[in-house]
C-alpha atoms as one frame of an Amber mdcrd trajectory, in Angstrom:
protein
  -0.119   0.183   0.197   2.652   2.255   0.970   4.337   2.053  -1.924   1.102
   2.528  -4.227   0.657   5.427  -2.438   3.795   6.737  -3.479   3.720   5.573
  -7.405  -0.012   8.419  -7.190   1.969  10.990  -5.338   4.844  10.633  -8.153
   2.389  10.584 -11.084   0.973  13.573  -9.942   3.759  15.555  -9.360   4.883
  14.914 -12.750   1.295  15.865 -14.416   1.596  19.152 -11.972   5.315  19.499
 -13.350   4.167  18.773 -16.710   0.817  21.507 -16.464   2.442  24.250 -16.351
  -0.258  26.713 -17.648  -3.863  27.528 -17.868  -4.878  28.039 -21.452  -8.833
  29.552 -20.517 -10.062  29.872 -25.194 -11.980  32.351 -26.015 -13.649  30.527
 -29.520 -16.953  28.681 -29.493 -15.751  26.652 -26.901 -15.799  28.583 -24.247
 -19.181  28.374 -21.481 -19.097  31.839 -20.187 -17.220  34.509 -22.223 -18.243
  37.449 -19.923 -16.447  35.499 -16.676 -13.238  34.391 -18.399 -13.147  38.473
 -18.838 -13.771  38.522 -14.933 -10.579  35.683 -14.739  -8.307  37.193 -16.687
  -9.092  41.028 -13.997  -8.654  38.968 -10.984  -5.648  36.730 -12.036  -3.862
  40.289 -12.288  -5.082  41.294  -8.897  -2.907  38.017  -7.567   0.051  39.947
  -9.713   0.593  37.070 -11.933   0.539  38.351 -15.691  -1.845  36.885 -18.023
  -1.047  36.476 -21.963  -3.971  38.023 -24.198  -3.068  35.712 -26.860  -4.626
  38.075 -30.083  -6.152  36.655 -32.576  -5.620  32.890 -31.224  -9.147  30.481
 -30.384 -10.786  34.004 -30.687  -8.005  36.257 -27.695  -7.386  33.373 -25.996
  -6.201  34.264 -22.139  -2.991  31.770 -20.859  -1.363  32.183 -17.360   1.316
  30.277 -15.498  -0.538  27.105 -13.332  -1.462  28.024  -9.911  -4.269  25.803
  -8.047  -6.239  29.156  -6.817  -6.656  30.119 -10.562  -7.870  26.430 -11.314
 -10.193  26.551  -8.968 -11.441  30.330  -9.512 -12.119  29.415 -12.947 -14.334
  26.591 -11.764 -16.329  28.099  -9.555 -17.235  31.064 -12.206 -18.660  28.311
 -15.004 -15.147  29.879 -17.546 -13.472  27.001 -19.835  -9.708  26.008 -19.630
  -7.386  23.896 -20.276  -4.305  23.096 -18.329  -1.533  22.687 -20.568   2.350
  21.511 -20.098   5.236  24.168 -20.480   6.023  22.140 -24.160   2.182  23.157
 -25.430   2.113  26.980 -24.466   5.912  27.486 -25.845   4.618  25.814 -29.373
   1.499  28.303 -29.137   3.848  31.328 -28.676   5.888  29.914 -31.387   2.379
  29.354 -33.695   1.480  33.763 -33.039   5.193  34.798 -33.541   5.149  33.259
 -37.158   5.207  36.295 -39.441   3.081  34.762 -41.783   0.442  34.541 -39.000
  -2.235  37.310 -38.104  -1.966  36.766 -34.814   0.165  38.332 -31.296   0.872
  38.175 -27.761   0.211  41.287 -24.997   0.893  40.938 -22.309  -1.245  42.289
 -19.221   0.602  43.183 -16.347  -2.151  44.873 -13.760  -5.709  45.260 -13.241
  -6.953  49.006 -14.287  -8.565  50.756 -11.650 -12.105  51.664 -13.193 -14.927
  54.244 -12.574 -18.416  54.772 -13.894 -19.397  58.278 -14.641 -22.927  57.918
 -13.037 -25.309  59.469 -11.204 -26.457  58.911  -7.362 -30.052  58.773  -8.054
 -31.606  56.187  -9.393 -32.320  56.154 -13.406 -35.386  54.148 -15.488 -32.503
  53.023 -17.307 -29.955  50.228 -17.370 -26.330  50.923 -18.149 -24.655  47.641
 -20.735 -21.359  49.122 -19.003 -21.974  48.447 -15.750 -24.228  45.930 -15.392
 -21.589  43.761 -17.579 -19.025  44.234 -14.433 -20.692  43.565 -11.822 -21.601
  40.084 -13.860 -18.310  39.477 -14.600 -16.977  40.243 -11.369 -14.311  42.885
 -12.224 -14.877  45.882  -9.141 -15.452  49.459  -9.823 -16.218  53.071  -8.364
 -19.422  55.314  -9.599 -17.951  59.268  -9.405 -20.064  61.911 -10.966 -20.295
  65.911 -11.185 -18.614  66.467  -7.750 -15.782  63.960  -7.923 -15.555  64.960
 -11.165 -14.991  68.827 -10.734 -13.098  68.287  -7.604 -10.153  66.058  -9.965
 -10.513  62.886  -8.730 -10.317  61.452 -12.180  -6.752  60.808 -12.013  -7.097
  58.032  -9.365  -8.462  56.195 -11.928  -7.107  54.324 -15.296 -10.305  53.836
 -16.902 -13.288  56.311 -17.256 -16.706  54.535 -18.158 -19.324  57.198 -19.346
 -22.826  56.349 -18.444 -25.895  57.118 -20.483 -25.268  60.992 -20.147 -26.036
  64.297 -22.253 -23.331  66.429 -21.851 -24.973  69.181 -23.188 -28.054  70.193
 -20.311 -30.437  69.097 -22.051 -31.631  66.118 -20.008 -31.554  63.918 -22.879
 -33.702  65.655 -24.782 -36.388  63.878 -22.965 -38.465  66.621 -21.756 -41.123
  66.431 -24.347 -42.650  63.113 -23.768 -41.958  62.941 -19.933 -41.574  66.348
 -18.386 -44.324  65.642 -16.037 -43.144  62.000 -14.711 -41.343  61.887 -11.465
 -38.489  60.503 -11.992 -37.623  63.891 -14.998 -38.405  65.897 -12.188 -36.010
  64.656  -9.757 -33.217  64.703 -12.707 -34.042  67.804 -13.260 -34.213  68.852
  -9.528 -30.286  66.585  -8.621 -28.475  67.928 -11.401 -29.334  71.936 -10.133
 -28.472  71.347  -7.184 -25.002  69.309  -7.970 -24.709  72.539 -10.407 -25.147
  75.265  -8.316 -23.029  73.812  -5.151 -20.605  73.700  -7.421 -20.758  77.084
  -8.233 -22.792  77.162 -11.176 -25.322  79.132 -13.010 -26.643  76.580 -15.143
 -26.470  72.925 -15.362 -25.208  73.019 -18.924 -22.369  75.588 -17.639 -21.570
  72.192 -15.170 -21.563  69.544 -17.531 -19.156  71.654 -19.379 -16.486  72.398
 -16.511 -17.079  68.017 -16.617 -16.490  67.766 -20.089 -13.142  69.262 -19.980
 -12.424  67.343 -16.285 -12.872  64.529 -18.866 -10.691  65.838 -22.059  -7.998
  66.754 -19.583  -8.084  63.112 -18.410  -7.452  61.244 -21.510  -5.057  64.169
 -22.089  -2.706  62.628 -19.027  -2.742  59.655 -20.327  -6.594  58.015 -19.165
  -8.648  55.728 -20.669 -12.046  56.979 -21.908 -14.837  54.397 -22.864 -18.208
  55.300 -23.671 -21.875  54.446 -25.338 -25.206  54.985 -26.608 -26.106  58.924
 -25.556 -22.966  59.953 -23.679 -20.188  59.868 -26.670 -22.342  62.228 -29.337
 -23.523  64.752 -26.373 -20.267  64.826 -25.439 -18.648  66.168 -28.340 -21.542
  68.660 -29.236 -20.636  70.322 -25.709 -17.720  70.253 -26.059 -18.142  72.332
 -29.493 -20.565  74.597 -28.190 -18.286  75.861 -25.671 -19.510  79.288 -24.607
 -22.316  78.821 -26.669 -26.101  78.774 -25.364 -28.019  75.950 -27.105 -30.545
  75.634 -25.173 -34.066  76.170 -24.937 -35.945  78.048 -21.714 -37.390  74.800
 -20.781 -33.966  73.734 -20.413 -32.199  76.132 -19.075 -34.868  78.998 -17.871
 -33.758  81.516 -20.821 -33.499  81.301 -24.372 -31.134  79.470 -26.834 -28.733
  81.749 -28.899 -30.162  82.255 -32.221 -26.557  82.051 -34.293 -25.568  78.892
 -32.031 -24.852  76.267 -35.036 -22.409  79.375 -36.782 -20.599  79.087 -33.257
 -19.672  75.743 -33.273 -16.253  75.032 -32.883 -15.514  71.222 -34.369 -11.560
  71.885 -33.493 -12.734  70.735 -29.896 -14.675  67.647 -30.874 -12.679  63.925
 -29.894 -14.497  62.144 -32.754 -17.211  64.254 -34.613 -17.447  67.285 -37.360
 -19.175  69.366 -39.357 -22.523  68.309 -37.370 -25.941  70.083 -37.049 -27.280
  70.481 -33.803 -31.420  69.699 -33.094 -33.095  73.280 -32.391 -36.702  71.537
 -31.686 -36.990  70.433 -27.890 -39.769  68.341 -29.371 -36.925  66.465 -31.341
 -35.692  63.524 -29.459 -32.029  64.246 -31.129 -28.994  65.872 -30.023 -26.900
  66.738 -33.261 -27.232  65.211 -36.765 -24.799  62.920 -35.530 -26.944  59.824
 -34.606 -28.730  58.384 -37.554 -32.409  58.241 -37.369 -34.445  55.142 -36.671
 -37.134  55.769 -38.540 -34.965  56.681 -41.386 -33.015  53.166 -41.824 -33.464
  50.403 -44.529 -33.065  48.144 -41.665 -35.579  45.286 -38.989 -33.781  43.894
 -35.906 -33.654  40.635 -38.062 -30.816  41.816 -40.555 -29.612  44.186 -38.583
 -25.335  43.940 -37.749 -22.517  45.436 -38.175 -18.774  44.302 -38.662 -15.613
  44.123 -37.014 -12.696  45.102 -38.769  -9.917  42.734 -39.391  -6.699  44.445
 -38.452  -3.239  43.274 -38.002  -1.828  41.750 -34.689   1.736  42.479 -35.055
   0.837  45.591 -36.341  -2.227  47.615 -34.648  -2.174  45.657 -31.320  -4.457
  48.684 -30.075  -7.525  47.870 -32.321  -7.397  44.353 -32.733  -7.413  44.712
 -29.084 -10.170  46.233 -28.812 -11.942  44.363 -31.605 -11.218  40.709 -30.170
 -14.604  38.057 -30.551 -15.688  34.982 -31.395 -17.710  36.438 -34.108 -17.214
  39.408 -36.883 -20.581  40.118 -37.465 -22.278  41.407 -34.652 -25.702  41.937
 -33.503 -26.162  45.630 -33.700 -28.752  46.841 -31.366 -30.941  50.725 -30.947
 -30.217  53.518 -28.118 -31.019  57.260 -27.991 -27.654  57.216 -29.989 -28.160
  54.278 -32.396 -25.139  55.021 -34.495 -22.657  57.836 -36.045 -23.052  58.703
 -39.331 -20.013  58.374 -41.200 -20.235  61.551 -42.928 -19.706  63.221 -39.609
 -16.776  61.309 -38.588 -13.313  63.246 -38.570 -10.395  61.426 -40.973  -7.839
  60.757 -38.493 -10.664  58.409 -36.375 -10.497  55.160 -36.514 -13.847  53.011
 -37.428 -13.489  49.594 -36.152 -17.356  48.287 -36.568 -19.428  49.911 -39.177
 -22.464  49.058 -41.622 -21.302  50.002 -44.488 -23.944  50.011 -46.517 -25.817
  52.496 -44.371 -22.902  54.780 -44.036 -23.436  53.704 -40.141 -20.116  53.570
 -37.755 -20.638  51.041 -34.310 -17.359  51.375 -32.695 -14.804  54.232 -33.358
 -11.651  54.543 -31.786  -8.743  58.018 -31.355  -6.513  59.152 -29.407  -5.887
  62.566 -27.537  -2.955  63.641 -25.347  -1.279  60.716 -23.788  -4.552  58.877
 -23.841  -7.650  56.927 -25.689 -11.618  57.228 -26.315 -13.240  54.707 -27.595
 -16.736  55.688 -28.448 -19.813  52.937 -28.511 -23.059  53.415 -30.119 -26.233
  52.026 -29.233 -27.825  50.991 -25.674 -27.600  47.275 -24.898 -25.990  44.869
 -26.844 -28.954  41.497 -26.090 -31.523  44.527 -25.715 -32.139  45.466 -29.434
 -34.860  48.499 -28.375 -34.591  49.055 -24.686 -37.429  51.419 -24.019 -37.665
  53.908 -20.666 -38.460  51.447 -17.762 -37.373  47.921 -19.071 -35.775  45.133
 -16.490 -32.658  44.806 -16.601 -31.024  42.467 -19.710 -30.117  39.256 -17.555
 -26.806  38.454 -18.338 -26.944  34.440 -16.991 -29.180  34.286 -20.482 -26.283
  35.903 -22.803 -22.660  34.821 -21.436 -21.307  34.383 -24.298 -22.636  37.824
 -25.720 -19.898  39.129 -28.710 -21.517  42.632 -28.507 -20.878  42.666 -24.798
 -17.249  41.597 -25.243 -16.441  44.398 -27.028 -16.900  46.555 -23.968 -14.967
  44.179 -21.882 -12.310  44.527 -24.058 -11.853  47.822 -23.542 -11.635  47.334
 -19.657  -8.660  45.087 -19.786  -7.141  47.416 -22.482  -5.113  49.839 -19.975
  -3.616  46.088 -18.376  -1.523  46.060 -21.414   1.984  45.848 -21.178   2.795
  49.502 -23.893   4.444  48.130 -27.568   6.666  50.063 -29.088   4.776  51.152
 -32.720   6.533  49.892 -35.343   7.658  52.148 -38.437
């Protein structure tokens, strides 16, 4: 019996010696893509480096084997493989081949994440907070007070929750001005603006937008969805110009506001026109008109671009997925009209036949920004008051994966650009 036990122990020692790495596949074999990102983040929290294998089996993760990591994968229901050192070496050798469109990015430190979101309850959910919670990735909530007080440099990554930075409360006035949640939203925002020394909400939101711009210029990573991207750029373009009508800020808008816009202030957009009709559920011409789109839910898709992993690692990271065809979804801002996108902006996902960009990226100063249109990748037409999406029903969502690519992006070790 003793000899048998020694044999068993030696066997397991040999197995563990060979099982030197954990591979988390991100192709169609993965049971839970979204929680796999949470595992990668958790591994970084344990001071263990993670290799992000770009374009290898859907953008898989690989790290050194530790029993605790394997246990965490089991607990969270994430598919994994224990592989020997020789196997990991073979994978890296395959990826290094200059003829294949793959690369390895080392993730080194878990980014500190902030979500810009109001503290009062809103009648809509937010895709980013939903998926961060589901993936078990920690984040802090900040709003106007924290931003104006200069606390953004404490974070690496900032998401802009469904927001209207122009001070027009999402142009919800026409339909919801007598509803309790709208009146409460106006009250809270006016209270914050006055507390911070601003006469109008629009002035407060502009100050916040400029602080966010400073955050990006200093090396921060900005991510925004739905109404935040275009309202953010419109607010910057309208600096010093009153674009809010009397029902939003108590006085009429500047009749020459359109001519006074400064598109040089914008991150992504140019030459757009602002909507001056308070009854129109649009902020500007950047967003497509849902009634004019020639698609239905059944045939509404956009395509991710295929970038060179070795030459363009940043967009390659941001586009990692197990499919290049993504099911589209609507929102207050459904899609960006390509005619209003600046020429230096990188379009990463689009419906070319409709002239719509859905997923765009750019640099500003030492940092970067990414804008993603639509409200919820797994709820085609989310209405105010609808229940939040249950991500337990969508653990392999390609659209939600794009959000989590951005969350891990700041953890990547910077590579020198090839010339």
